N, C-alpha and C positions, 0 to 999 in steps of 0.2 A: 864608924859603923860599929854597933854593938856586936859582940862575939856570936850571939845566937842568930843574928841575921845572915851570917855566913854558912849556917848549917843547912844541909839539903832538905831536912824535914820542914824547916821554916819556910824555905822557898816553895816547897810543894803546897803547904797550907795557904801561903799567900796567893798562889796561882789559883787554887781552888775557890778561894773567897772571890777572886776577881771574875771567874768564869761562871760560877753558879747562878748569879742574878741574870746573866745573859741567857743561860739554858732555861731558867725558870720562866723568863719572859716569852721565850719561843714556845715552851710547853703550854703556857697559859693561852698564847695566841692560837695554837693549834687546837687545843681542847675546846675553845669556844667557836672555832671555825665551822661554818660561816655564820657571822653575826650581822651581815648586811647583804644586799643583793650581789649575785655573782653574774658576770657577763660571759657568755659563750661566744667567742668570735669564730664564725664558721667560714672556712676558706672557700666555700662553693656556694652557688646561689640556692635560693629557696626551691624546693622540689627535687634537689639532688639527694643521693644516698646519704652523703654526710649530713645534710640538713635534716633528713628523716631521723637519723640516729640521734642527732643533737637534741631534737625536740622530744624524742622519747625519754632520753636521759634527763633533760631539764624538767620535764613534767613530773617524773618520779622523784627527783631530788628536791623539788619544791614541796612535795608532800612530806618527804622525810625530814627536811630541815626547817620548813616554815618560812624559808627565805625565797624571794623571787629569783628565779634563774632566767635571765634575759638572753634570748637568742639573737644575735646580730650577724646577719649574712653580709660578708665582705668578699664576695666572689670577684673573680677576674685576675688576669695576668698570671695564670697558672698558680694561683695561690699566694703570689708575692705580697699582695696588699694586706691580707690578714696576717701573714707571718711577720712582716715588718711591724705591724701594729702591736702584736703580742710581744714580740721580742723587745720592744721599747717600753712596755707597760711595767708598772710597779710589781716586784716580785713578792706579792702578798697573798696570792691564791685567788684573787677576785677577777682576774682576766685570764680566761682559759681559751686556748686554741683547740678547735675541733677541725681535724684535717685528715688527710689520707697519705698513703705512701707516695703520692704524687709530689708533694712539697718536701718531704724529708728523706725519701729514698731515690726517687726517679729524677727529680729536677737537677741534681748535681751532675747527671750524665747527659742532660739535654741543653744546659746553658753554660756558657763559658764563665759567667759570674752571676752570683745571686746577691740580692740586697739583704740577705740574712744568712747566718750560719746554722744549717740544720742541726748541728751537734752542739756547738758552743753557746748558741743563743737560747737554748731551751732545756727544760728538764722533762723527760718522758714521764707521763703519769700512768696511762694504761691503754692498750688497744681495747676496742669495744666491739667491733664487728669485722667480719671477713666474708667476702663474697667473690664469686667469679663473675664473668661478663656474659652478655648475650649479644650475638651478632644479628643485626636487624636491618630491614629495608622497608620501602613503602609497600603497602598491600598491592599496589598496581604494578610493582616492578616485575619483569618477566621471569626472573630466576626464582625457583622455589627450593633450591638447595645450594650448598656451598659449591659443589662441583659444577652446577649449572652457571653459577656466577663466575667461576674460574674460566670456564669456556668462553663466556661473553667477554670477560676482561682481557684474555689472551688475544682474542680476535680484534679487539679495539684498544690498543695501548693508549693511556692518558684520556680515554673518553669518560670513564666513570670516576666518581669522587667518593672520598670517605671523610666523615666528620670526626672530629676529636674534641672532647670537652675537658680532658685531663691528660696527664702523662701516660697512664696505662692505655687509654683508648687510642692515643696517638701511636704508642709503641705497638699496640695491637695491630694497627693498620700496616705499620712498617714490617712487622714480622710476617703478616699475611702475604704481602708482596714478595718478600724474600722467599718464603716457603712455596708459594704458588707460582713464581716466576711471571708475575703480572706487574703492570704499572698503572697506579691509581694517582689521582690528584688529591692532595691533602687540603681540607678546609677546617681551619681551627674555630672553636667557639668558646664563649665565656663560661658556659656550663652545659650539663647534660639536657635540661629541659629545652633550651634554645636549639641545640643540635638535633634533638629528636623531632622538634617541630618542623624543621626544614627537611628532615628525612621523610616524615609523614607527608609533607607537601610535595615531594619529588624534587626539591631543589638540590638535594644531595643524594647520592645513590645509596650508600650503606654507612653503617657505623657500629661500633662496639660500645655498649652501655652497661652501667650497673643495673642489677636486677630490679631493685625497689622502684626505679624510675621508669624502666622500659616494660617490665612484665604486665603491669596494668593496662598499658596501651596495646600490648599484644593481644591480651585477653579481650580488650574492647574492640578488636579488629582494626585499630588505627595504625598498627605496625605489623609487619610479617617477620617472624623469627626464622633464622636459618640454622642457628646452632648455638649451643652452650660452649663456653670456653674452659670448662672444668674437665676432670678426668672421668666423670661419670654423669649420667642423667640426673635431673633433680625432680623431686616429688611435686613441685609446683607446676611442672609442665612435663610429665613423664614421656610424652610422645615426641619431644624435641631431641634429636640426636646431638652428640658432641662433635666438636671439630675432629677429634680423634676418630670417631666412627665414620667420618666423611673423608678420610684420606689424609689427615694431618696428625699423625700420632704424636708429634712433639709440640703441638701448639697448645699451650696453656696460658691463660691470662687471669690474674686475680689481683685483688687490692684489699686493704684494710682501712678502717676508720679508727682514729685514736685521739687521745687528748694530751696536750702539752701545756706546761707553765713556763713563764720566763725564767731564764737562768738566774741563779742565786736564791730562788724560792726555797725556804727551809724545808728540809726533808720531812719534818713533822707535818707540814701542811700538804706536801706532796702525797704522803701516805694516807692522810685523812681524806683527801680528795679521791684517791685510789679506792678506798673502802666505800665511800659514798657512791661512787660511780658503779662499783661492782654490785652493790645493793640495788641501785636503781635499775641496772640491766637485768639482774636476776628477778626483779619484781615484774618485769614485762618482757620475758624472753620470747613469748609467743609472737609478739608484734614483728620482731626481727626475723624469726624463723619462718613466719608466714610469707615473707617477701622472698624466700630462698637463700637468705644470708645465714651466716653462722655467728653465734656469740663467741667472742674471743676476749678473754680476760686474763691479764698477766700482771706481774709486779712491775715496778718501774725499771728495775735491773733487766728483767726478761724482755721488756718492750724495747730497751736500748739495743739489745742483741738482735731482736727482730728487725729493727730499723737498719742496723749495720749489714745484716745478711742480705736484706732486700736491696740495699744500695749496691752491694757487690754484684747481685744478680742482674739488676737493671743496667749496670755498666757493661756486663758481658753481652747482654741482648742487644744494646744500642750499638756496640762495636760490631757484633755479628751482622746486624742489619745494615751496617755501613751508614748509620746516621751521623750527620754533621752537627756539631754543637752550635746553637744559635747565639 
């Protein structure tokens, strides 16, 4: 070995020469991203809140980039199908998971094992949307308030049913039973549209749904709203009281919609997609806010912290409600 090859400076220069081409390729890949169609894998069915947000963002991103953004709904199995699909996809930024806290914060507290790792199989990109839920029933159901329903349910244990289309709506029903000392029968569904269809038809008694899916049906007279699950009333239906106003001061239920990429996706691409999605949401904020939701935009690092804090919260709630893992 020549003497200069033993010098620290030589080794440093050699290291830089080896790594610069790699970083240059990543930069070039990110700077031209996206240069082909991007696929949004949506973890819930068409018509759900996640689908609604995904299509708003896809529409604006297509306008911004000139590249088609394809929305592919892979609902069912509590989001397992979509999560598995994206976790196994190439980490190049062209397969994006659009999902909610159901798959990445709540499912670990509901299931003994998952076919995906919410932390290690994905890179958080950004949250996009935040909303509370609405407690609904059929227009023909005799109860017109939460307290009226509690009275009926207490008098008839296990007679009335509640639908769930995701983890928050399932946990919403379990929390309600715990706080109201009632016993309801749980009926699971693949997605919110299917659950609401059976509530409208009277096959299921009640349910907790995201706003963008349920509020139009309430306004059309196809559903009856009993309460919002947030801390205050919403402008879209100012006459509807909260759970807090109806005797449940500690009852709050909310969820977020966000985007993830497969693990090992270069951060240059993660940050580029983050910026593109933020611009897309800001270009059409009114569409989200009109449904009662709130725009929620964060960095990848901030989103990871939100996911972790929500996972801890769901763990506490499921344990307090005495829910057994499936």
